[in-house]
C-alpha positions, 0 to 999 in steps of 0.5 A: 296031298301025296308025299314025294318019295325021299329016294326020288328027292335025293336022286333029283338033288344029286342030279342037280348038283352034278348038272350044276358041276357041269355048268361050272366046269364048262364056264371055267374051261371055255374062258380058260381054254387056249385059243391057239391050241384049239385053232391048231386042233381045229385045223387038224380036223377036231370037230370038238375044237371047232365047236368050242371055238364057235361057242367062245366067239359067242361069249354073251350067249355062252355066259348067258346059258351057263349062268342061267343053268347054273343058278337055276340048278343051284336054286332047285338044289336048295329047294329040294333040300328044304323039302327033304328037311321038311319030310325028315324033321316035320318043319323043324326050324333047326333041321331046315337051317342044318339042311341049308348049311349042308346043301350050301357046302355040297354046292360049294364043294361038288358043284363049284370048287372041285369042277372048276379046279379040274376044268382049269387044269384041263381047260382045252380037253374039257372045252372040247368035251363039253362043246357039243352038250353046251351047243345043244343046251344053248339051242334049247334055251336060246329064247330064255338066254335072249330074254336074259341078255336083253334085260341085262342090256336094258338095265345097262342102258338105264345105268348109262353104261355103254357096251364096247363094240365087238372087236376082233381078238387080235394080239399085240406085238408085246403080247406076242413077245411074251408068248414067245418068251414063254415058249422056251420050254417047248422049243430048242434053245437055238430056235428060241434065241432066233425067235427072240432076236427077230423081235429085237430087229424092231428095236435095234438100229443100224447104228448099233451093229455098224462097222465104224468108219475108222474100221472100214477097209476101202480102196484109195484110187490115188494109190499106185497100181501095185498098191491097189493090186496088193490091197485087193489080193490081201483083202478079206471082203468080197465087196469094198468101198472105193474113195479117191483122196478123202476116205470119207467120200465114198464114190463106189463099191467094187466086187473083188471077184469082178476086179480079179476077173478084169485084172489080167493086164494089171489093176489101175484106177481107171479100170476100177472106176469102170467096174464099180457101182454106185454106193448105197447109202443108209440113213442113221437110225434106220431099224434093222428090220426096215433095213433088211427089207430095203436090202431085199427090195434094192438087191443090195448087200452092203450099205454106207451109213450117213448122218443128216449132213451126209457124213459117213458114220459106218458100214453095214452088210446083209450078213451083219443083220443075219448074224443078229438073227441067228448068231455069228456064222461068217469067218472073222477077218484076222485084222478084226480083233473080237478079243472075246476069248482073251482070258488072263485068269481073272477076267476077259479082255475086250476091245473098247470098240466092242458093241455093248449089245454083242457083249450082253449077248455073248457074255450075258452082261447087263450093260445099258443099251439106251445110250452109247453103242460101244464099250468105249462110248459108255466109259467116256460118257461115264467119266466125261473124259478119256480115263487113264490106263489103270483106272477101275470102275463099275458099270452095268454090274460089272467091274472094269479096268482100263488097260490101254487108251489111244488118242481119244478112245479107250483101246482095251478094257478088262472085264473081271470075273464073274461074268455069266458066259454061256 
């Protein structure tokens, strides 16, 4: 029998190793490719990206042809190495063992590890570049791939392993949130903050950001016309709740601009009753995103939050929700003391009614958000009583000092440095 030239055998071995490297790189690239980036490239007209997405959607056939080609080439490489060793060493067992070790190392380095590492680092580019050759090979080897897949399915059936039905590759809200968190490197800090705030709308309720009942500025129809006119002239809101006698019993909402337009002959209670509109009530515990949709559907901008017994708890506006998304942009009325800028050299002084969520966002503190909504509520829950002025404590990793109490509430609190202000 005529001996095959060694040069031909070495060339064939090199071709097998290179082609096996192609299949190894293709396997990693197709599985590690970012589908979102491929989708974007496909929408921009990349035919390679479209073909790669098509192959990725046929996972079973794709893996079948890759594994078939890779294993066939590796086995051929081992056979060629054996033939070469026989020709060089004339059936020497030691030479055969050495050739087996060398071809194994060559397969491991040149056909497996190196191409897979390179493909993993450039998965999208590799997937696009290899998509056309893979498609052609898949068409040529489709009968063999079909037979392999059917055999595998038959074995799985014998083992009573049930394959799950093909499901659409959808992303859960938590996965999308993690994707948004990872996008901080690619978008501006402001845009990333807005994106993350949108996710919080599903978790935050109207109770977390409402204006408490005692801070609501409202008109009392029982007041004299002069007092009504003075309150309207000096108010800092465009819409005001209206009550008569009992402040908890809101009977309507008036638009200050409409009142001023009608006030040529003085402001009286009857005139306010004629122009005020029905109040819009919001159940306690409503999610901010849901309430935003309700405001849009009902053409409302202000809602009164009530509990299950109809008791007034607070007030929320469309602007309050928008500020949770994009940050503060409205002018703060002089009678509302945010106190976030009151420093005394060792700490910052805040009002007890400050929302924990606002403190965490503006000062980058870590107060718990699963219980009370305000700093006052958190402190009272901690002590189970109203603490005395001068009391110090540690909450949420912050050192606090009670500066002033008033009645049943903690009025002002000092948050000692260091806090992580942005």
